[in-house]
OpenMM code with the backbone's topology and positions (N, CA, C; nanometers):
from openmm import Vec3, app, unit

residues = "MET THR ILE LEU ASP VAL VAL ASN PRO PRO ARG THR ARG ARG SER LEU PRO ALA GLN THR VAL PRO VAL ALA VAL TYR GLY ASN ARG TRP CYS GLY LEU THR GLN MET ILE ARG ARG ALA LEU ASP ARG ALA GLY VAL ALA TYR ASP TYR VAL ASP LEU ASP ALA TYR PRO GLU ALA GLU ARG LYS LEU ASP LEU VAL ALA ARG GLY ALA LEU ARG THR PRO VAL VAL TYR VAL GLY GLY ARG TRP LEU MET GLU PRO THR LEU ARG GLU VAL GLN LEU GLU LEU ALA ARG HIS GLY VAL ARG LEU".split()
positions = [
    Vec3(9.7726, 10.5898, 11.1960),
    Vec3(9.6738, 10.5091, 11.1263),
    Vec3(9.7432, 10.4354, 11.0126),
    Vec3(9.7092, 10.3099, 10.9964),
    Vec3(9.7679, 10.2302, 10.8892),
    Vec3(9.6621, 10.1990, 10.7852),
    Vec3(9.7059, 10.1457, 10.6740),
    Vec3(9.6125, 10.1035, 10.5701),
    Vec3(9.5210, 9.9944, 10.6234),
    Vec3(9.5698, 9.9173, 10.7187),
    Vec3(9.4870, 9.8113, 10.7757),
    Vec3(9.3727, 9.8705, 10.8567),
    Vec3(9.3919, 9.9906, 10.9134),
    Vec3(9.2849, 10.0573, 10.9847),
    Vec3(9.1829, 10.1156, 10.8876),
    Vec3(9.2297, 10.1640, 10.7739),
    Vec3(9.1423, 10.2262, 10.6756),
    Vec3(9.0631, 10.1208, 10.5990),
    Vec3(9.1280, 10.0161, 10.5597),
    Vec3(9.0664, 9.9115, 10.4789),
    Vec3(9.0682, 9.7842, 10.5624),
    Vec3(8.9536, 9.7486, 10.6192),
    Vec3(8.9555, 9.6409, 10.7169),
    Vec3(8.8532, 9.5313, 10.6899),
    Vec3(8.8513, 9.4735, 10.5681),
    Vec3(8.7635, 9.3582, 10.5459),
    Vec3(8.8292, 9.2331, 10.6039),
    Vec3(8.7580, 9.1211, 10.6057),
    Vec3(8.8246, 8.9973, 10.6488),
    Vec3(8.9449, 8.9713, 10.5587),
    Vec3(9.0543, 8.9303, 10.6185),
    Vec3(9.1773, 8.9085, 10.5429),
    Vec3(9.2231, 8.7651, 10.5611),
    Vec3(9.3005, 8.7195, 10.4664),
    Vec3(9.3652, 8.5902, 10.4778),
    Vec3(9.5023, 8.6157, 10.5379),
    Vec3(9.5267, 8.5649, 10.6567),
    Vec3(9.6569, 8.5824, 10.7224),
    Vec3(9.7422, 8.4622, 10.6909),
    Vec3(9.8586, 8.4871, 10.6362),
    Vec3(9.9515, 8.3798, 10.6052),
    Vec3(10.0144, 8.3335, 10.7357),
    Vec3(10.0071, 8.2065, 10.7662),
    Vec3(10.0614, 8.1556, 10.8913),
    Vec3(10.2090, 8.1201, 10.8736),
    Vec3(10.2888, 8.2226, 10.8733),
    Vec3(10.4322, 8.2095, 10.8568),
    Vec3(10.4992, 8.2797, 10.9743),
    Vec3(10.6282, 8.2641, 10.9917),
    Vec3(10.6967, 8.3302, 11.1035),
    Vec3(10.6712, 8.4804, 11.1035),
    Vec3(10.6473, 8.5341, 11.2213),
    Vec3(10.6185, 8.6771, 11.2340),
    Vec3(10.7475, 8.7578, 11.2259),
    Vec3(10.7371, 8.8769, 11.1712),
    Vec3(10.8467, 8.9708, 11.1742),
    Vec3(10.7926, 9.0982, 11.2379),
    Vec3(10.8767, 9.1952, 11.2604),
    Vec3(10.8336, 9.3138, 11.3327),
    Vec3(10.7605, 9.4146, 11.2450),
    Vec3(10.7660, 9.4003, 11.1170),
    Vec3(10.7027, 9.4964, 11.0261),
    Vec3(10.5719, 9.4379, 10.9716),
    Vec3(10.4615, 9.5154, 10.9801),
    Vec3(10.3372, 9.4662, 10.9209),
    Vec3(10.3420, 9.4757, 10.7682),
    Vec3(10.2927, 9.3710, 10.7031),
    Vec3(10.2905, 9.3654, 10.5570),
    Vec3(10.1514, 9.3218, 10.5143),
    Vec3(10.0964, 9.3880, 10.4123),
    Vec3(9.9670, 9.3495, 10.3570),
    Vec3(9.9710, 9.3649, 10.2060),
    Vec3(9.9015, 9.2753, 10.1381),
    Vec3(9.8919, 9.2796, 9.9924),
    Vec3(9.7439, 9.2904, 9.9572),
    Vec3(9.7087, 9.3922, 9.8816),
    Vec3(9.5724, 9.4141, 9.8333),
    Vec3(9.5766, 9.3976, 9.6823),
    Vec3(9.5087, 9.2967, 9.6305),
    Vec3(9.5142, 9.2725, 9.4867),
    Vec3(9.4068, 9.1756, 9.4424),
    Vec3(9.4277, 9.1160, 9.3253),
    Vec3(9.3290, 9.0263, 9.2648),
    Vec3(9.3913, 8.8908, 9.2363),
    Vec3(9.3076, 8.7876, 9.2435),
    Vec3(9.3541, 8.6510, 9.2140),
    Vec3(9.4093, 8.6398, 9.0726),
    Vec3(9.3510, 8.7130, 8.9789),
    Vec3(9.3883, 8.7015, 8.8381),
    Vec3(9.5071, 8.7890, 8.7998),
    Vec3(9.5559, 8.8715, 8.8931),
    Vec3(9.6647, 8.9662, 8.8637),
    Vec3(9.8006, 8.8978, 8.8803),
    Vec3(9.8767, 8.8894, 8.7735),
    Vec3(10.0073, 8.8256, 8.7767),
    Vec3(10.1036, 8.8919, 8.8737),
    Vec3(10.1042, 9.0251, 8.8803),
    Vec3(10.1941, 9.0973, 8.9699),
    Vec3(10.1580, 9.0695, 9.1160),
    Vec3(10.0294, 9.0682, 9.1467),
    Vec3(9.9854, 9.0363, 9.2833),
    Vec3(10.0354, 8.8990, 9.3235),
    Vec3(10.0148, 8.8010, 9.2375),
    Vec3(10.0524, 8.6634, 9.2702),
    Vec3(10.2040, 8.6457, 9.2757),
    Vec3(10.2781, 8.7176, 9.1929),
    Vec3(10.4239, 8.7104, 9.1969),
    Vec3(10.4757, 8.7632, 9.3316),
    Vec3(10.4214, 8.8748, 9.3767),
    Vec3(10.4620, 8.9320, 9.5048),
    Vec3(10.4259, 8.8370, 9.6190),
    Vec3(10.3059, 8.7793, 9.6151),
    Vec3(10.2650, 8.6847, 9.7195),
    Vec3(10.3567, 8.5622, 9.7227),
    Vec3(10.3909, 8.5082, 9.6054),
    Vec3(10.4801, 8.3915, 9.6016),
    Vec3(10.6171, 8.4248, 9.6588),
    Vec3(10.6685, 8.5437, 9.6281),
    Vec3(10.7986, 8.5842, 9.6810),
    Vec3(10.7939, 8.5970, 9.8330),
    Vec3(10.6872, 8.6550, 9.8852),
    Vec3(10.6718, 8.6664, 10.0303),
    Vec3(10.6615, 8.5289, 10.0950),
    Vec3(10.5831, 8.4398, 10.0327),
    Vec3(10.5692, 8.3030, 10.0843),
    Vec3(10.7040, 8.2313, 10.0876),
    Vec3(10.7790, 8.2384, 9.9770),
    Vec3(10.9092, 8.1707, 9.9692),
    Vec3(11.0066, 8.2223, 10.0739),
    Vec3(10.9992, 8.3526, 10.1032),
    Vec3(11.0909, 8.4131, 10.1995),
    Vec3(11.0434, 8.3953, 10.3438),
    Vec3(10.9219, 8.3426, 10.3611),
    Vec3(10.8700, 8.3236, 10.4959),
    Vec3(10.8244, 8.4526, 10.5622),
    Vec3(10.7868, 8.5519, 10.4825),
    Vec3(10.7401, 8.6801, 10.5348),
    Vec3(10.5892, 8.6701, 10.5586),
    Vec3(10.5469, 8.6954, 10.6816),
    Vec3(10.4038, 8.6939, 10.7146),
    Vec3(10.3370, 8.8184, 10.6561),
    Vec3(10.2170, 8.7995, 10.6024),
    Vec3(10.1448, 8.9132, 10.5456),
    Vec3(9.9951, 8.8841, 10.5456),
    Vec3(9.9180, 8.9920, 10.5402),
    Vec3(9.7739, 8.9815, 10.5216),
    Vec3(9.7470, 8.9961, 10.3732),
    Vec3(9.6466, 8.9244, 10.3234),
    Vec3(9.6076, 8.9361, 10.1831),
    Vec3(9.4597, 8.9678, 10.1761),
    Vec3(9.4260, 9.0700, 10.0975),
    Vec3(9.2870, 9.1056, 10.0725),
    Vec3(9.2624, 9.0928, 9.9231),
    Vec3(9.1716, 9.0019, 9.8875),
    Vec3(9.1322, 8.9816, 9.7479),
    Vec3(9.0283, 9.0885, 9.7136),
    Vec3(9.0660, 9.1817, 9.6290),
    Vec3(8.9768, 9.2938, 9.5969),
    Vec3(8.8551, 9.2509, 9.5161),
    Vec3(8.8609, 9.1344, 9.4502),
    Vec3(8.7412, 9.0840, 9.3826),
    Vec3(8.6377, 9.0391, 9.4849),
    Vec3(8.6839, 8.9788, 9.5927),
    Vec3(8.5938, 8.9296, 9.6966),
    Vec3(8.5459, 9.0427, 9.7872),
    Vec3(8.6241, 9.1493, 9.7990),
    Vec3(8.5904, 9.2619, 9.8872),
    Vec3(8.6011, 9.3937, 9.8116),
    Vec3(8.5058, 9.4212, 9.7198),
    Vec3(8.5132, 9.5432, 9.6392),
    Vec3(8.5061, 9.6707, 9.7230),
    Vec3(8.4461, 9.6622, 9.8428),
    Vec3(8.4416, 9.7811, 9.9283),
    Vec3(8.5833, 9.8213, 9.9720),
    Vec3(8.6725, 9.7248, 9.9852),
    Vec3(8.8121, 9.7563, 10.0180),
    Vec3(8.8767, 9.8335, 9.9043),
    Vec3(8.8471, 9.7927, 9.7811),
    Vec3(8.9022, 9.8643, 9.6662),
    Vec3(8.8495, 10.0072, 9.6611),
    Vec3(8.7219, 10.0271, 9.6911),
    Vec3(8.6653, 10.1629, 9.6920),
    Vec3(8.7332, 10.2488, 9.7982),
    Vec3(8.7573, 10.1909, 9.9157),
    Vec3(8.8236, 10.2664, 10.0222),
    Vec3(8.9677, 10.2997, 9.9840),
    Vec3(9.0372, 10.2038, 9.9246),
    Vec3(9.1741, 10.2300, 9.8789),
    Vec3(9.1764, 10.3406, 9.7749),
    Vec3(9.0779, 10.3401, 9.6848),
    Vec3(9.0715, 10.4427, 9.5810),
    Vec3(9.0491, 10.5806, 9.6432),
    Vec3(8.9687, 10.5871, 9.7484),
    Vec3(8.9491, 10.7147, 9.8184),
    Vec3(9.0793, 10.7617, 9.8823),
    Vec3(9.1498, 10.6705, 9.9469),
    Vec3(9.2774, 10.7043, 10.0096),
    Vec3(9.3780, 10.7497, 9.9039),
    Vec3(9.3727, 10.6863, 9.7856),
    Vec3(9.4648, 10.7209, 9.6766),
    Vec3(9.4152, 10.8404, 9.5959),
    Vec3(9.3054, 10.8990, 9.6394),
    Vec3(9.2475, 11.0172, 9.5733),
    Vec3(9.2166, 10.9920, 9.4265),
    Vec3(9.1613, 10.8734, 9.3998),
    Vec3(9.1185, 10.8396, 9.2651),
    Vec3(9.2292, 10.7913, 9.1728),
    Vec3(9.3492, 10.7738, 9.2258),
    Vec3(9.4619, 10.7323, 9.1423),
    Vec3(9.5087, 10.5913, 9.1784),
    Vec3(9.4164, 10.5047, 9.2188),
    Vec3(9.4519, 10.3703, 9.2623),
    Vec3(9.5046, 10.2863, 9.1470),
    Vec3(9.6181, 10.2206, 9.1734),
    Vec3(9.6744, 10.1221, 9.0818),
    Vec3(9.7064, 9.9999, 9.1665),
    Vec3(9.6596, 9.8861, 9.1243),
    Vec3(9.6799, 9.7653, 9.2045),
    Vec3(9.7859, 9.6768, 9.1422),
    Vec3(9.8496, 9.5940, 9.2231),
    Vec3(9.8237, 9.5729, 9.3642),
    Vec3(9.8790, 9.6871, 9.4492),
    Vec3(9.8283, 9.6925, 9.5720),
    Vec3(9.8821, 9.7835, 9.6722),
    Vec3(9.9493, 9.6957, 9.7769),
    Vec3(10.0726, 9.7286, 9.8084),
    Vec3(10.1459, 9.6550, 9.9114),
    Vec3(10.1768, 9.7538, 10.0229),
    Vec3(10.1370, 9.7168, 10.1440),
    Vec3(10.1616, 9.7988, 10.2619),
    Vec3(10.2778, 9.7364, 10.3386),
    Vec3(10.3805, 9.8174, 10.3645),
    Vec3(10.4965, 9.7687, 10.4398),
    Vec3(10.5305, 9.8718, 10.5462),
    Vec3(10.5027, 9.8374, 10.6702),
    Vec3(10.5458, 9.9182, 10.7838),
    Vec3(10.5216, 10.0671, 10.7747),
    Vec3(10.4030, 10.1080, 10.7333),
    Vec3(10.3699, 10.2497, 10.7274),
    Vec3(10.3774, 10.3117, 10.5892),
    Vec3(10.4215, 10.2363, 10.4916),
    Vec3(10.4331, 10.2901, 10.3556),
    Vec3(10.3474, 10.2090, 10.2597),
    Vec3(10.2761, 10.2783, 10.1743),
    Vec3(10.1922, 10.2142, 10.0734),
    Vec3(10.2652, 10.2176, 9.9406),
    Vec3(10.2743, 10.1042, 9.8758),
    Vec3(10.3362, 10.0953, 9.7437),
    Vec3(10.2268, 10.0581, 9.6448),
    Vec3(10.1993, 10.1461, 9.5494),
    Vec3(10.0975, 10.1160, 9.4485),
    Vec3(10.1638, 10.0602, 9.3248),
    Vec3(10.1144, 9.9442, 9.2831),
    Vec3(10.1641, 9.8746, 9.1654),
    Vec3(10.3172, 9.8654, 9.1671),
    Vec3(10.3737, 9.8152, 9.2782),
    Vec3(10.5188, 9.8116, 9.2890),
    Vec3(10.5796, 9.6970, 9.2098),
    Vec3(10.7045, 9.7145, 9.1744),
    Vec3(10.7811, 9.6027, 9.1196),
    Vec3(10.8246, 9.5163, 9.2382),
    Vec3(10.8658, 9.3955, 9.2099),
    Vec3(10.9160, 9.3090, 9.3158),
    Vec3(11.0384, 9.3729, 9.3811),
    Vec3(11.1194, 9.4379, 9.3031),
    Vec3(11.2390, 9.5051, 9.3565),
    Vec3(11.2002, 9.6155, 9.4549),
    Vec3(11.0965, 9.6915, 9.4251),
    Vec3(11.0512, 9.7970, 9.5164),
    Vec3(11.0042, 9.7375, 9.6491),
    Vec3(10.9360, 9.6252, 9.6424),
    Vec3(10.8917, 9.5575, 9.7646),
    Vec3(11.0140, 9.5091, 9.8425),
    Vec3(11.1105, 9.4510, 9.7730),
    Vec3(11.2332, 9.4043, 9.8385),
    Vec3(11.3046, 9.5191, 9.9096),
    Vec3(11.3173, 9.6319, 9.8429),
    Vec3(11.3870, 9.7464, 9.9013),
    Vec3(11.3141, 9.7993, 10.0243),
    Vec3(11.1823, 9.8059, 10.0171),
    Vec3(11.1052, 9.8550, 10.1319),
    Vec3(11.1162, 9.7587, 10.2501),
    Vec3(11.1099, 9.6302, 10.2242),
    Vec3(11.1263, 9.5317, 10.3313),
    Vec3(11.2674, 9.5411, 10.3900),
    Vec3(11.3671, 9.5611, 10.3054),
    Vec3(11.5055, 9.5711, 10.3525),
    Vec3(11.5238, 9.6903, 10.4467),
    Vec3(11.4507, 9.7977, 10.4239),
    Vec3(11.4561, 9.9134, 10.5136),
    Vec3(11.4141, 9.8753, 10.6549),
    Vec3(11.3353, 9.7696, 10.6658),
    Vec3(11.2866, 9.7229, 10.7955),
    Vec3(11.3613, 9.5974, 10.8420),
    Vec3(11.4693, 9.5652, 10.7741),
    Vec3(11.5511, 9.4508, 10.8133),
    Vec3(11.4963, 9.3154, 10.7733),
    Vec3(11.4051, 9.3139, 10.6758),
    Vec3(11.3452, 9.1878, 10.6287),
    Vec3(11.3981, 9.1599, 10.4894),
    Vec3(11.4544, 9.0411, 10.4715),
    Vec3(11.5067, 9.0021, 10.3392),
    Vec3(11.4023, 8.9255, 10.2604),
    Vec3(11.3935, 8.9592, 10.1347),
    Vec3(11.2990, 8.8896, 10.0457),
    Vec3(11.3776, 8.8193, 9.9379),
] * unit.nanometer
topology = app.Topology()
chain = topology.addChain("A")
for resn in residues:
    res = topology.addResidue(resn, chain)
    for name in ("N", "CA", "C"):
        topology.addAtom(name, app.Element.getBySymbol(name[0]), res)
C-alpha cells in the first residue's frame, strides 16, 4: 500500500517525462518549502502528483492519521518512503536511491 492508496483526493499530475519511481507532494500553496520542492522537481523534469491540502483538507486528516498525530508538512512520497517536512537535500537523496537526479 502506498500513500497514494491511503490519501486519494483528485491530484494535479505534472505532465513531465515519466520515471520508474512514484513521487507525490502533499502541501500548501502558501508553504515556501512545498513550493521550493515542487520547483526543483519541475526544473529536473521529475513527474509527480501534487495534492493541495488547503483544497483537500480530508487528505490532511488522513495523512495525520497515518502519521499518528505527528504530521508535519509538506509530505513527500518517493517510491515507498514518506518524508515529512523534508529538506530539499533529503528529497534529492531519496530520489537518488531510485536513480533519479534532482
